[in-house]
C-alpha positions as a printed NumPy array, in Angstrom:
array([[ 14.333, -96.549,  49.752],
       [ 12.293, -96.523,  53.199],
       [ 13.134, -93.875,  55.297],
       [ 14.979, -96.146,  57.269],
       [ 17.753, -96.857,  54.099],
       [ 18.027, -93.73 ,  52.958],
       [ 18.953, -91.899,  56.059],
       [ 21.351, -94.682,  56.61 ],
       [ 23.148, -94.371,  52.735],
       [ 22.628, -90.917,  53.71 ],
       [ 24.94 , -90.456,  57.138],
       [ 27.173, -93.048,  54.867],
       [ 27.897, -91.125,  52.303],
       [ 28.737, -88.55 ,  54.353],
       [ 31.673, -90.531,  56.291],
       [ 29.4  , -89.957,  59.357],
       [ 30.398, -92.585,  62.305],
       [ 27.373, -93.864,  63.336],
       [ 25.96 , -96.569,  65.203],
       [ 21.803, -97.534,  64.534],
       [ 20.122, -97.482,  67.723],
       [ 16.682, -99.445,  66.518],
       [ 15.192, -99.502,  62.828],
       [ 14.082, -95.543,  62.969],
       [ 17.16 , -93.967,  65.057],
       [ 20.645, -93.498,  64.91 ],
       [ 23.156, -92.287,  67.327],
       [ 26.199, -90.253,  65.979],
       [ 29.302, -90.049,  67.877],
       [ 31.915, -87.71 ,  65.52 ],
       [ 33.379, -85.886,  67.469],
       [ 35.759, -84.631,  64.719],
       [ 33.178, -83.41 ,  62.49 ],
       [ 31.452, -81.84 ,  65.531],
       [ 28.915, -83.936,  66.203],
       [ 28.878, -85.995,  69.339],
       [ 26.249, -87.407,  70.767],
       [ 23.577, -86.503,  68.056],
       [ 20.529, -88.177,  67.533],
       [ 18.805, -88.796,  64.624],
       [ 15.216, -90.589,  64.345],
       [ 13.003, -90.673,  60.828],
       [  9.295, -89.953,  62.104],
       [  7.098, -90.148,  59.549],
       [  6.574, -87.6  ,  58.079],
       [ 10.101, -85.977,  59.754],
       [ 12.968, -86.832,  60.027],
       [ 14.317, -84.68 ,  63.493],
       [ 17.751, -84.248,  64.406],
       [ 18.701, -83.366,  68.044],
       [ 21.592, -83.241,  70.888],
       [ 21.331, -82.578,  74.527],
       [ 23.691, -79.404,  74.901],
       [ 23.275, -78.724,  78.369],
       [ 21.298, -79.188,  81.9  ],
       [ 19.559, -76.295,  82.596],
       [ 21.044, -73.633,  84.829],
       [ 19.54 , -73.323,  88.153],
       [ 21.092, -69.637,  88.595],
       [ 20.899, -66.257,  86.259],
       [ 17.644, -68.293,  84.174],
       [ 15.874, -65.511,  82.744],
       [ 19.411, -64.118,  80.977],
       [ 19.946, -67.889,  80.286],
       [ 16.917, -68.399,  78.356],
       [ 16.917, -64.704,  76.683],
       [ 20.301, -65.699,  75.238],
       [ 18.834, -68.971,  73.687],
       [ 16.184, -67.596,  72.308],
       [ 18.672, -64.175,  70.888],
       [ 20.472, -67.358,  69.928],
       [ 17.701, -68.845,  67.973],
       [ 16.616, -65.829,  66.605],
       [ 20.164, -64.301,  64.801],
       [ 22.579, -67.611,  65.122],
       [ 20.4  , -70.421,  64.105],
       [ 20.4  , -71.29 ,  61.247],
       [ 18.612, -75.072,  61.079],
       [ 16.399, -75.798,  63.896],
       [ 15.971, -74.409,  67.076],
       [ 16.912, -74.183,  71.06 ],
       [ 14.076, -75.518,  73.128],
       [ 14.641, -77.299,  76.434],
       [ 13.147, -81.386,  76.845],
       [ 12.451, -82.366,  80.525],
       [ 15.446, -80.648,  82.766],
       [ 17.745, -79.927,  79.136],
       [ 18.993, -77.764,  76.837],
       [ 18.354, -79.192,  73.828],
       [ 19.018, -78.511,  69.929],
       [ 17.028, -79.448,  67.146],
       [ 15.256, -80.053,  63.868],
       [ 12.778, -81.168,  62.307],
       [ 12.9  , -81.88 ,  58.699],
       [ 10.125, -83.387,  55.841],
       [ 11.076, -86.776,  55.141],
       [  8.961, -86.53 ,  51.11 ],
       [ 11.921, -84.064,  50.481],
       [ 14.411, -84.616,  51.648],
       [ 17.873, -84.735,  50.076],
       [ 21.487, -85.337,  51.415],
       [ 22.385, -81.628,  50.741],
       [ 19.371, -80.733,  53.403],
       [ 20.591, -83.654,  55.652],
       [ 24.208, -82.48 ,  55.431],
       [ 23.27 , -78.832,  55.863],
       [ 20.969, -79.39 ,  59.263],
       [ 23.423, -81.43 ,  60.127],
       [ 27.174, -78.826,  59.268],
       [ 24.236, -76.209,  60.996],
       [ 24.28 , -78.452,  64.271],
       [ 27.44 , -78.642,  64.678],
       [ 28.286, -75.196,  64.111],
       [ 25.348, -74.153,  66.455],
       [ 27.345, -76.538,  69.708],
       [ 31.149, -75.133,  68.355],
       [ 29.676, -71.325,  68.632],
       [ 27.745, -71.297,  71.094],
       [ 28.699, -73.609,  73.921],
       [ 31.07 , -71.462,  75.338],
       [ 28.714, -69.067,  75.658],
       [ 26.031, -70.826,  76.903],
       [ 28.149, -72.938,  79.404],
       [ 29.435, -69.746,  81.186],
       [ 26.303, -70.571,  83.091],
       [ 26.916, -73.978,  84.118],
       [ 25.207, -74.973,  87.485],
       [ 29.606, -75.082,  89.569]])
């Protein structure tokens, strides 16, 4: 089974609303599951799950970055917060060769949970 077939089968099996963007990239838009604008990329040997959380704030940056690091250390089960361009992202990388449905689901569930629990806290730092 190819990476494309495997990931697509996982998404269908989990009942997730998605759109295939190209051969190795899927865009998840499933607000009911807490997964909105999540990107899944199969890039051998990895499967990358990534979502843009918010723009990097201009005020209270040091406090904001400390908060992200503390959340990474204490509350993020799969993956981590990071910075990409001018945005905060939540990203997880999985090994394609050993990836099974349960691990894929656990990663998506952890990302959805982190977004739901952390966004209210992080949004306090948004530029107004």
